[in-house]
TORTI-997599 format. One record per residue: residue in three letters; x, y, z of N, C-alpha, C in turn. Coordinates in steps of 0.2 Angstrom, whole numbers, padded with zeros to 4 digits, always signed. Each point is the difference from the previous one (the first is absolute). Example, Ala and Ser with C-alpha at 12.3 -4.5 7.8 and 13.67 -1.06 7.14 Angstrom:
ALA+0066-0028+0039-0004+0006+0000+0004+0006+0000 SER-0002+0005-0004+0004+0006+0001-0004+0005+0003 
// end
This chain:
MET+0014-0433-0204-0007+0003+0002-0001+0007-0001 ALA-0005+0001-0005-0002+0006-0001-0001+0005+0005 GLN+0002+0006+0001-0004+0004+0005-0007+0001+0001 LEU-0003+0000+0005-0007+0000+0000-0001+0007-0001 THR-0007+0001-0003-0002+0008+0000-0008-0002+0002 ASP-0004+0006+0001-0007+0000+0002-0004-0005-0004 ASN+0002+0001-0006-0003-0006-0006+0000-0006+0001 SER+0007-0002+0002+0002-0008+0000-0001-0003+0007 TRP-0003+0004+0004-0001-0002+0006-0007-0004-0001 ALA-0005+0000-0005-0005-0002-0001+0001-0008-0002 GLN+0006-0002-0002+0002-0006-0002+0002-0004+0006 ASN+0002+0004+0004+0005-0003+0007-0004-0004+0005 ARG+0001-0006+0002-0002-0003+0005+0005+0001+0006 CYS-0003+0003+0006+0004+0001+0006-0003-0003+0006 LEU+0005-0004+0003-0002-0003+0006+0002+0006+0008 VAL-0004+0001+0002+0001+0005+0007+0000-0004+0006 THR+0004-0002+0002+0000-0004+0007-0001+0005+0005 GLY-0004-0001+0005-0003+0004+0005-0004+0005-0004 GLY-0004-0002-0003-0004+0005-0004-0007+0002+0003 TYR-0001-0003+0006-0005+0003+0004+0002+0004+0006 GLY+0007+0001+0000+0002+0005+0005-0001+0007-0003 PHE+0003+0004+0004-0002+0008-0001+0005+0002-0006 GLY+0006-0002-0001+0004+0002-0006-0002-0004-0006 GLY-0002-0006+0000-0002-0005-0004-0005+0003-0003 SER-0006+0001+0005-0006+0001-0004+0000+0007-0005 HIS+0003+0004+0003+0002+0008-0004+0002-0003-0007 LEU+0006-0004+0000+0003-0002-0005-0004-0004-0006 CYS-0004-0003+0003-0006-0005-0004-0004+0006-0004 GLU-0002+0005+0004-0004+0005-0002+0003+0004-0006 GLN+0007+0001+0001+0003+0004-0006+0001-0006-0007 LEU+0001-0006+0002+0002-0004-0006-0007-0002-0003 LEU-0005-0001+0004-0007-0001-0002-0001+0007-0006 GLY+0001+0007+0003-0001+0005-0005+0003+0001-0006 LYS+0006-0004+0000+0004-0001-0006-0002-0006-0004 SER-0005-0004+0001-0002-0004-0002+0004-0008+0000 ALA+0003-0001+0004+0006-0006+0001-0005-0004+0003 ARG+0001-0007+0000-0003-0006+0002+0004+0000+0007 VAL-0004+0000+0006+0003+0000+0006-0002-0006+0003 TYR+0005-0003+0003-0001-0008+0005+0002+0003+0007 VAL-0002-0002+0005+0001+0002+0008+0002-0007+0003 LEU+0005-0001+0003+0001-0004+0003+0001+0002+0009 ASP-0004-0004+0003+0000+0003+0007-0004-0006+0005 ARG+0003+0002+0006-0004-0007+0003-0006+0003+0006 GLU-0001+0006-0002-0007+0002+0002-0002+0006-0004 ALA-0007+0000+0000-0004+0006-0004-0005+0003+0004 PRO+0003+0004+0004-0004+0004+0005-0006+0004-0002 SER-0006+0000+0003-0006+0004-0003+0002+0008+0001 ASN+0004+0002+0003+0003+0008+0002+0006+0001-0005 SER+0002-0005-0003+0004+0003-0004-0002+0006-0006 TYR+0006+0004-0003-0001+0005-0004-0002-0003-0007 LEU+0001-0007-0001-0001-0002-0007-0008-0002+0001 VAL-0002-0003+0006-0007-0001+0000-0004+0007+0001 LEU+0001+0004+0003-0004+0006+0002+0000+0005-0006 SER+0005-0001-0005+0000+0003-0006-0004-0003-0006 GLY-0002-0006+0001-0005-0003-0004+0005-0004-0005 LEU+0007-0001+0001+0004-0002-0005+0001-0008+0001 ALA-0002-0003+0005+0002-0008+0002-0002-0005-0006 ASP-0006+0002-0004-0003-0004-0004+0004+0001-0006 ARG+0004+0004-0001+0004+0002-0007+0006-0003+0000 VAL+0003-0003+0006+0005-0004+0000-0001-0007+0001 LYS+0005-0005-0002+0000-0007+0001+0004-0001+0007 TYR-0004-0003+0005+0003-0001+0007+0003-0007-0001 ILE+0006-0001+0003+0003-0006+0001+0002+0000+0007 TYR-0004-0005+0004+0000-0001+0008+0006-0003+0000 GLY+0005+0003+0005+0006-0004+0001+0006+0005+0005 ASP+0005-0004+0001+0004+0002+0004+0007+0001-0005 VAL+0003+0007+0002+0006+0001-0005+0006-0004+0001 ARG-0001-0003+0005+0006-0006+0000-0002-0006-0003 ASP-0005-0002-0003-0001-0006-0003+0002+0000-0006 LEU+0006-0002-0002+0004+0000-0006-0004-0004-0006 ASP-0003-0005+0002-0003-0004-0005-0007+0004-0002 LEU-0002+0002+0003-0006+0006-0002+0002+0004-0003 LEU+0005+0003+0001+0003+0007-0004+0002-0004-0007 LYS+0004-0005+0000+0002-0002-0007-0006-0002-0004 THR-0005-0003+0002-0008-0002-0003-0002+0006-0003 SER+0000+0004+0005-0005+0007-0002+0004+0003-0006 LEU+0006+0001+0000+0004+0004-0005+0000-0004-0006 GLU+0000-0006+0000-0001-0004-0006-0007-0001-0003 ARG-0005-0001+0005-0007+0000-0003-0003+0007-0002 PHE+0003+0006+0004-0003+0005-0003+0004+0005-0004 GLU+0005-0003-0002+0006+0003-0005+0001+0007+0003 ILE+0003+0001+0006+0001+0006+0002+0006+0003-0002 ASP-0001+0006-0002+0005+0004-0002+0004+0004+0005 THR-0003+0004+0003+0002+0005+0006-0002-0003+0007 ILE+0005-0001+0005-0001-0001+0007+0001+0007+0003 PHE-0005+0002+0005+0002+0006+0004-0001-0004+0008 HIS+0005-0001+0002+0001-0003+0006-0001+0004+0007 LEU-0006+0001+0002-0002+0003+0006-0002-0003+0007 ALA-0002-0007-0001-0001-0004+0006+0006+0001+0004 ALA-0003+0000+0006+0006+0002+0007-0005+0000+0006 GLN+0004+0000+0005-0001+0001+0007+0001+0008+0001 PRO-0004+0004-0001+0004+0008+0001-0002+0002+0007 VAL-0004-0004+0004-0003+0004+0006+0006-0001+0005 VAL+0004+0006+0002+0006+0000+0005-0001-0004+0006 PRO-0006+0001+0004-0001-0003+0006-0001-0008-0001 ILE-0004-0001-0004+0000-0008-0003+0007-0003-0001 CYS+0004+0004-0004+0007-0003-0003+0003-0001+0008 ASN+0000+0004+0004+0004+0000+0007-0002-0005+0005 SER-0007-0002-0001-0003-0005+0005+0001-0007-0004 ARG+0000+0000-0007+0001-0007-0003+0005+0000-0006 PRO+0005+0001+0003+0007+0002-0004+0002-0007-0005 TYR-0001-0006+0001+0001-0005-0003-0005+0001-0007 GLU-0006-0001+0002-0005+0000-0005+0001+0006-0005 SER+0001+0006+0003+0001+0007-0004+0006-0002-0005 LEU+0005-0002+0003+0006-0002-0005+0000-0004-0005 SER-0004-0005+0002-0002-0005-0005-0004+0003-0005 ILE-0005+0003+0000-0004+0004-0004+0003+0004-0004 ASN+0004+0005+0002+0002+0006-0002+0007-0004-0005 VAL+0003-0003+0003+0007-0003-0003-0002-0006-0005 MET-0003-0005+0003+0000-0006-0003-0006+0001-0005 GLY-0004+0004+0001-0006+0001-0005+0003+0003-0005 THR+0005+0003+0001+0005+0005-0007+0002-0005-0004 TYR+0004-0005+0004+0004-0005-0004-0004-0004-0003 SER-0007-0002+0001-0005-0004-0003-0001+0005-0006 VAL-0002+0005+0000-0002+0003-0006+0006+0001-0004 LEU+0006+0000+0001+0007+0001-0004+0000-0006-0004 GLU-0001-0006+0004+0002-0008-0002-0006-0001-0005 ALA-0005+0001+0000-0006+0000-0003+0001+0003-0007 MET+0003+0007+0001+0000+0004-0006+0006-0004-0004 ARG+0006-0002+0002+0005-0002-0002-0001-0006-0004 THR-0005-0003+0002+0000-0006-0004-0008+0001-0005 SER-0002+0005-0001-0006+0000-0004+0002+0002-0007 SER-0005-0002-0003+0000-0001-0007-0003+0007-0002 TYR-0003+0004+0003-0003+0007-0003+0003+0006+0004 THR+0000+0000+0007+0001+0006+0004+0006+0003-0003 LYS-0001+0008-0001+0006+0003-0004+0003+0005+0006 SER-0005+0002+0004+0004+0005+0004-0003+0000+0008 LEU+0004+0002+0006-0004+0000+0006+0003+0007+0003 ILE-0006+0003+0003+0001+0006+0004-0001-0001+0007 PHE+0005+0001+0005-0001-0001+0006-0001+0004+0006 ALA-0004+0000+0004-0002+0006+0004+0005-0002+0007 SER+0006+0004-0001+0004+0001+0007-0003+0006+0004 SER+0005+0003+0004-0003+0005+0004+0006+0005+0002 GLY-0003+0006+0002+0005+0005+0002+0003-0003+0007 ALA-0003-0004+0002+0003-0005+0007+0006-0003-0001 TYR+0000-0002-0007+0006-0003-0001+0007+0005+0003 TYR+0000+0005+0001+0006+0005+0002+0000+0000+0007 GLY-0004-0003+0004+0000-0002+0007-0002+0008+0004 THR+0003+0001+0006-0001+0006+0003+0005+0005-0002 THR-0002+0005-0002+0004+0006-0002-0002+0007+0003 THR+0005+0003+0000+0000+0006+0005+0003+0007-0004 GLY+0003-0002-0005+0002+0006-0003-0003+0005-0006 LEU+0002+0006+0000-0005+0005-0003+0001-0001-0008 GLU+0004-0003-0003+0000-0001-0007-0005-0005-0002 THR-0002+0001-0006-0004-0005-0003+0004-0007-0002 ILE-0004-0005+0000+0003-0007+0000+0001-0002-0008 LYS+0005-0002-0002+0001-0003-0007+0000-0008+0000 GLU-0001-0002-0005-0001-0008+0000+0006-0003+0003 GLU+0006+0003-0002+0006-0004+0003+0001+0000+0007 HIS-0004+0004+0003+0002+0001+0007-0002-0008+0004 PRO+0004-0002+0005+0001-0007+0002-0007+0000+0005 PRO-0002-0006+0000-0004-0002+0006+0003+0001+0007 LEU-0005+0003+0005+0003+0001+0006-0004-0004+0005 ALA+0002-0001+0006-0004-0003+0005-0007+0002+0001 SER-0003-0004+0002-0008+0003+0003-0003-0004+0005 ALA-0005+0001+0003-0002-0004+0006-0006-0003-0003 SER-0003+0000-0006-0004-0003-0004+0002-0005-0004 ILE-0003-0007+0001+0001-0006-0004-0002+0002-0008 TYR-0004+0003-0001-0003+0001-0006+0007+0003-0005 VAL+0004+0004+0004+0006+0003-0005+0005-0005-0003 PRO+0002-0006+0004+0004-0004-0003-0003-0005-0005 SER-0006-0001+0002-0004-0004-0005+0000+0004-0008 LYS-0002+0007+0001+0001+0003-0006+0006+0001-0004 VAL+0006+0000+0004+0007+0001-0002+0001-0007-0003 ALA-0001-0006+0002+0001-0005-0001-0003-0003-0008 ALA-0007+0002+0000-0004+0001-0006+0002+0003-0005 ASP+0001+0006+0001+0004+0006-0004+0006-0003-0004 ILE+0004-0003+0004+0007-0002-0002-0002-0005-0005 ALA-0004-0005+0001-0001-0006-0003-0002+0001-0007 VAL-0005+0005-0001-0003+0002-0006+0007+0003-0006 ARG+0003+0003+0004+0006+0004-0004+0004-0006-0002 CYS+0001-0005+0005+0004-0005-0002-0001-0004-0005 TYR-0007-0002+0000-0002-0004-0005+0000+0003-0008 ALA-0002+0006+0000+0001+0004-0006+0007-0001-0002 LYS+0005+0001+0003+0007+0000-0003+0003-0007+0000 THR-0003-0005+0005+0004-0007-0001-0003-0004-0006 TYR-0007+0002-0001-0005-0004-0003-0003+0004-0007 GLY+0002+0006+0000-0002+0003-0006-0007+0002+0000 LEU-0004-0001+0006-0006+0002+0001-0001+0008-0001 LYS-0006+0002-0004-0002+0007+0000-0003+0001+0007 ALA+0003+0003+0005-0003+0001+0006+0003+0007+0004 ALA-0004+0004+0003+0003+0005+0003-0004+0002+0006 VAL+0003+0004+0004-0003+0001+0007-0002+0009+0001 CYS-0007-0001+0003-0003+0007+0002+0001+0000+0008 ARG+0004+0006+0001+0000+0002+0008-0005+0006+0001 PHE-0006-0001+0003-0004+0004+0001-0001+0003+0008 ILE-0001+0006+0000+0001+0003+0008-0008+0001+0002 ASN-0001-0002+0006-0007+0002+0004-0006+0001-0004 THR-0003-0005-0005-0005+0001-0003-0006+0002+0002 TYR-0004+0005-0002-0007+0000+0003-0005+0001-0005 GLY-0007+0000+0002-0005+0001-0005-0006-0004+0002 PRO-0006+0002-0005-0006-0005+0002+0002-0007+0001 GLY-0004-0004+0004+0000-0007+0001+0006-0004+0003 ASN+0005+0005+0005+0005-0004+0003-0005-0002+0006 THR+0001-0007+0002-0004-0002+0007+0005-0003+0004 ASN+0007+0002-0001+0004-0001+0004+0000+0005+0005 PHE-0004+0000+0006-0001+0005+0003+0006+0002+0005 SER+0005-0003+0000+0005+0001+0005+0005+0005-0003 THR-0001+0002-0006+0004+0005-0004-0003+0007+0002 ILE+0004+0005-0001-0003+0006+0003-0006+0005-0003 VAL-0001-0002-0006-0005+0004-0003-0007-0003+0002 PRO+0000-0006-0003-0007-0004+0003+0000+0001+0007 LYS+0004-0001+0004+0000+0001+0008-0004+0007+0001 ALA+0003+0005-0003-0002+0007+0002-0008+0000-0002 ILE-0001-0002-0006-0007+0001-0002-0005-0005+0005 THR+0003-0005+0001-0005-0005+0004-0002+0003+0006 LEU+0006+0004+0004-0001+0003+0006-0005+0006+0000 LEU+0000+0004-0006-0004+0006-0001-0007-0003-0002 ILE+0000-0005-0003-0008-0001-0003-0004-0004+0006 ASN+0005-0003+0005-0004-0004+0006+0000+0006+0005 ASN+0003+0006-0001-0001+0006+0006+0004-0003+0006 GLN+0006-0004-0001+0004-0003+0005+0005+0006+0003 PRO+0003+0000+0004+0006+0003+0003+0005+0000-0006 TYR+0004+0005-0001+0005+0001-0007+0006-0003+0004 ASP+0000-0006+0002+0006-0004+0003+0002-0005-0005 PHE+0008+0001-0001+0003-0005-0004+0004-0005+0003 GLY+0000-0001+0006+0004-0004+0004+0006+0001+0001 ALA+0005-0006+0000+0007+0000+0002+0004-0001-0006 ARG-0002+0000-0006+0004-0002-0005+0005+0005-0003 ASP-0002+0008+0001+0004+0005-0002-0001+0005+0006 ASP+0005+0005+0000-0001+0006+0004-0004+0005-0004 GLY+0000-0001-0006-0004+0006-0005+0006+0004-0005 THR+0006-0002+0002+0007+0004-0003+0001-0003-0007 SER-0001-0006+0001+0003-0004-0007-0003+0003-0005 THR+0004+0001-0006-0002+0004-0006+0001-0005-0005 PHE-0005-0001-0004-0001-0004-0007-0002+0003-0005 ASP+0001-0003-0006-0003+0002-0007-0006-0005+0000 TYR-0005+0003-0004-0007-0003+0000-0001-0001-0008 LEU-0002-0005-0003-0002-0001-0007-0006-0003-0001 ASN-0004+0005-0004-0008-0002-0002+0000-0007-0004 ILE-0005-0004+0001+0000-0006-0002-0001+0000-0008 ARG-0003+0005-0003+0000+0001-0007+0006+0001-0004 ASP+0005+0004+0003+0006+0001-0002+0004-0007+0002 MET-0001-0005+0004+0004-0004+0001-0003-0006-0005 THR-0006+0000-0003-0001-0005-0005+0003+0003-0007 ARG+0000+0006-0001+0003+0004-0006+0007-0003+0000 GLY+0004+0000+0007+0007-0004+0000+0000-0007-0002 TYR-0004-0004+0002+0000-0008-0003-0001+0001-0009 LEU-0006+0004-0002+0000+0000-0007+0006+0002-0003 SER+0003+0006+0002+0006+0003-0003+0006-0006-0001 MET+0001-0004+0006+0006-0004+0000-0002-0006-0005 ALA-0006-0002+0001-0002-0006-0006+0001+0003-0007 GLU-0002+0006-0001+0000+0002-0006+0008+0002-0003 ASN+0004+0001+0005+0007+0000-0002+0005-0006+0002 ILE-0003-0006+0000+0005-0005+0004+0006-0002-0004 ASP-0001+0001-0006+0007-0003-0003+0006+0005+0002 SER-0001+0006+0001+0006+0003+0001+0001+0001+0008 ILE-0004-0003+0004+0001+0001+0007+0000-0006+0004 SER+0000-0005-0003+0001-0007+0003+0006-0001+0004 GLY-0001-0003+0007+0004+0000+0005+0002+0006+0004 GLU-0005+0005-0001+0002+0007+0004-0007+0001+0005 ALA+0002+0004+0005-0005+0002+0004-0001+0007-0001 PHE-0007+0003+0002-0002+0007-0002-0003+0003+0007 ASN+0002+0005+0002-0004+0003+0006-0007+0005-0002 PHE-0005-0001+0003-0005+0003-0002-0003+0004+0007 GLY-0001+0007+0000-0002+0003+0005-0004+0006-0002 GLY-0004+0003+0005-0003+0005+0000+0003+0008-0002 GLY+0006+0000+0004+0005+0006+0000-0002+0006+0004 TYR-0005-0002+0006-0001+0005+0004+0001-0003+0008 PRO+0005+0000+0002+0001-0004+0008-0003+0005+0004 ILE-0004-0004+0005-0004+0004+0006+0000-0004+0006 SER+0001+0002+0006+0001-0003+0005-0007-0003+0002 VAL+0000-0005+0004-0006-0004+0002-0005+0004+0002 LYS+0002+0005+0005-0005+0005+0004-0002+0004-0005 ASP+0004+0003-0004-0003+0004-0005-0005-0002-0004 LEU+0002-0007-0003-0006-0003-0004-0006-0002+0004 VAL-0001-0003+0006-0006-0001+0003-0003+0007+0001 GLN+0003+0005+0001-0003+0006+0001-0003+0004-0006 LEU+0004-0002-0006-0003+0002-0007-0007-0004-0001 ILE+0000-0007+0001-0005-0005-0001-0007+0003+0005 SER+0002+0002+0005-0006+0003+0005-0002+0006-0003 ARG+0003+0005-0002-0003+0005-0003-0004-0001-0006 LEU+0003-0004-0005-0004-0002-0006-0006-0004+0002 PHE+0000-0003+0005-0006-0005+0001-0007+0005+0003 ASP+0002+0004+0004-0006+0004+0001+0002+0009+0002 GLY+0007+0001-0001+0002+0006+0001+0001+0001+0007 LYS+0001-0005+0005+0001+0001+0006+0008-0001+0002 GLU+0002+0003+0003+0007+0001+0003+0000-0005+0006 ARG+0004-0007+0000+0001-0004+0005+0007-0001+0003 GLU+0002-0001+0005+0005-0002+0003+0003-0006+0000 PRO+0003-0003-0004+0001-0006+0000+0004-0003+0006 ILE-0002-0007+0002+0003-0002+0007+0005-0007-0002 PHE+0006+0001+0001+0005-0004-0002+0004-0002+0007 HIS+0000-0007+0001+0003-0004+0006+0007-0002-0001 GLY+0002+0001-0006+0008-0004-0002+0005+0004+0004 ALA+0006-0003+0002+0005+0002+0003+0003+0007-0005 LYS+0002+0005+0004+0002+0005-0004+0007-0001-0004 LYS+0000+0000-0006+0007-0001-0003+0004+0005+0000 GLU+0007-0001+0002+0005+0005-0001+0001+0002-0007 VAL+0000-0005-0004+0001+0002-0007-0006-0003-0003 PRO-0005+0005-0005-0005-0003-0002+0001-0004-0007 ILE-0004-0005+0000-0001-0004-0006+0000+0005-0006 ARG+0002-0002-0006-0002+0004-0006+0002-0003-0006 LYS-0006-0001-0005+0001-0004-0005-0004+0003-0007 CYS+0004+0002-0005-0002+0003-0005+0003-0003-0006 LEU-0002-0003-0005+0003-0002-0006+0002+0004-0006 ASP+0006-0002-0002+0002+0005-0006-0002-0003-0006 THR-0006+0003-0004-0004-0004-0006+0003+0003-0006 SER+0005+0004+0000+0004+0002-0006+0001-0006-0005 LYS+0002-0006+0002+0002-0005-0005-0007-0003-0003 ALA-0005+0000+0004-0007-0001-0004-0002+0005-0005 ASN+0002+0007+0002-0002+0005-0004+0004+0000-0007 LYS+0005-0002+0001+0006+0000-0007+0000-0005-0004 GLN-0002-0006+0003+0000-0007-0003-0007-0001-0003 LEU-0005+0001+0004-0006-0002-0002-0006+0006-0001 GLY+0002+0006+0001-0004+0006-0001-0006+0000+0005 TRP+0002-0002+0006-0005-0001+0006+0001+0006+0005 GLU-0005+0003+0002+0001+0006+0005-0007-0002+0004 PRO+0000+0002+0006-0006+0000+0005-0005+0006-0003 SER-0007-0001-0002-0005+0004-0002-0005+0003+0004 ILE+0000-0004+0006-0005+0002+0006+0004+0004+0006 LEU-0004+0006+0001+0002+0003+0006-0001-0004+0006 LEU+0003+0001+0007-0002-0004+0004-0008+0002+0003 GLU+0001+0006+0000-0007+0003+0003-0006-0002-0004 GLU+0001+0000-0008-0005-0002-0004-0002-0008+0001 GLY+0005-0003+0001-0001-0008+0001-0003-0002+0006 LEU+0002+0004+0006-0003-0001+0006-0007+0001+0000 LYS-0002+0006-0004-0008+0001-0001-0004-0004-0001 GLU+0003-0003-0007-0004-0006-0004+0000-0006+0005 THR+0006-0001+0004+0001-0006+0004-0005+0001+0005 ILE-0001+0006+0003-0005+0000+0006-0008+0000-0002 ASN+0000+0002-0006-0009+0000-0003-0001-0008-0001 TRP+0006-0003-0003-0002-0007-0001-0001-0004+0006 TYR+0002+0001+0006-0001-0004+0007-0007+0002+0002 LYS-0002+0006-0001-0006+0003+0002-0006-0004-0004 GLN+0002+0000-0006-0005-0003-0005-0002-0009+0002 HIS+0007-0002+0001-0001-0007+0001+0001-0004+0007 TRP+0000+0006+0004+0001-0004+0007-0004-0006+0002 ASP-0007+0002-0002-0004-0007+0003+0001-0007-0003 ARG+0005+0000-0005+0003-0006-0004+0006-0001+0003 LEU+0004+0003+0003+0006-0002+0003+0000-0004+0007 
// end
């Protein structure tokens, strides 16, 4: 398979599973901008999706269905002669994963196996890029940045083992069957269009827009420190991996913003950017003796893919806040 370039994307037929989701919508936007032919497989097409609100939904071919439907996947790959799969379909909402563990594991794990099996038997599909997560590493507390070789650790979230299993499956299929497949591990992605309001950035903006108490409940005590990745930098990560798939097949790559910040400091920054006011956030989580800390080492992506984050946290948050203000009546 020849390496993809900006020019050759125009001849590429791309299937984005979960394309109506947050990351999928932005990836579709980037692919359409490169004149790729984009097909979206999703079991719902919500009217508040970024894909719809940005006016892009009419430019993709929508395939209604569940990612676990192997026959549908096989038929779609053959019918539309799909070249590249970006597999993003998942249950990413942690509270839902914990309340519906079996269904969530089925979607995240068996859905990935269905995509892999469809690709393995396809006459056309040449490459697969899988959306894993920084959650792969579990609950971490060390000050050092996390490299791809770091083992998965235990976590209180069912989402974590589901991503670990799928992550490993993709890399195993690449090595066992010779598939051109690789794994992206993204950390805490934020930006315009995220309707998962249980995540910290849209949660903070929602409270501010609705003029509600700046109360973040019991999920944290405010001391946890994470890295945050802008959605546009994330989509560049997908594309850079697809463009280099011949040399990176079977591998995993970290993608992060490179600016770790505590949850408390983050939501205080969002408050200042929103209207210039200093607000003291409220956290009901039990005080942690050792705060959680997770920041990914992205040197491998920089060295092998030429990728590095390009959007500073404050710049990205300003854009995100403005987007929510402009589109709030449709969310």
